[in-house]
C-alpha positions as CSV (number, residue, x, y, z in Angstrom):
1,M,-20.6,13.9,12.2
2,I,-16.9,14.1,11.3
3,T,-15.7,11.7,8.4
4,I,-11.6,11.4,7.9
5,E,-11.3,10.7,4.6
6,H,-7.2,10.5,5.1
7,L,-4.9,10.3,7.7
8,E,-1.5,10.9,8.1
9,V,0.7,10.0,11.0
10,Q,4.2,11.3,11.2
11,F,6.5,10.8,14.3
12,D,10.5,10.8,14.8
13,V,11.6,7.4,16.7
14,A,14.7,7.7,18.7
15,G,14.9,4.3,19.8
16,D,12.8,1.4,19.6
17,D,11.1,1.9,23.0
18,D,9.5,5.0,21.5
19,E,8.0,3.0,18.7
20,A,7.1,0.4,21.0
21,V,5.0,3.0,23.3
22,F,3.8,4.9,20.2
23,A,2.3,1.7,18.7
24,R,0.9,0.4,22.1
25,Y,-1.1,3.8,22.8
26,F,-2.0,4.0,18.8
27,S,-3.5,0.1,19.5
28,R,-5.4,1.0,22.6
29,Y,-7.0,4.0,21.4
30,I,-7.8,2.9,17.8
31,N,-9.3,0.3,19.7
32,Q,-11.4,2.8,21.5
33,W,-12.8,4.6,18.3
34,A,-13.7,1.7,16.7
35,R,-15.7,0.1,19.4
36,A,-17.4,3.6,19.6
37,D,-17.8,3.7,16.2
38,Q,-19.4,0.5,16.0
39,Q,-21.6,1.3,19.2
40,Q,-22.9,4.4,16.8
41,K,-23.8,2.5,14.2
42,E,-25.6,-0.2,15.9
43,L,-27.6,2.6,17.6
44,K,-28.5,4.1,14.1
45,E,-29.4,1.1,12.7
46,R,-31.9,0.4,16.0
47,L,-33.1,3.7,15.7
48,R,-33.8,3.3,11.9
49,K,-35.8,-0.2,12.8
50,D,-37.7,1.5,15.5
51,Q,-38.9,4.3,13.3
52,Q,-39.9,1.8,11.0
53,L,-42.8,0.4,13.2
54,G,-46.1,1.2,12.2
55,D,-44.8,3.0,8.8
56,D,-47.6,0.5,7.1
57,G,-50.3,1.7,9.6
58,S,-50.2,-2.2,11.6
59,Y,-48.9,-1.2,14.5
60,G,-50.8,1.1,16.8
């Protein structure tokens, strides 16, 4: 797993259109990343809970 502690993005804007394009793309891809990150966390939590089944000897 990779954890990004600090991310700095710099870009030159020649006009308002470039800024709008960047904002649109950034929003799209950061949302995709956030969804994937949330799904990964949910999967890990489900796996953790599944591993706990039977730990006390009551299952199976």
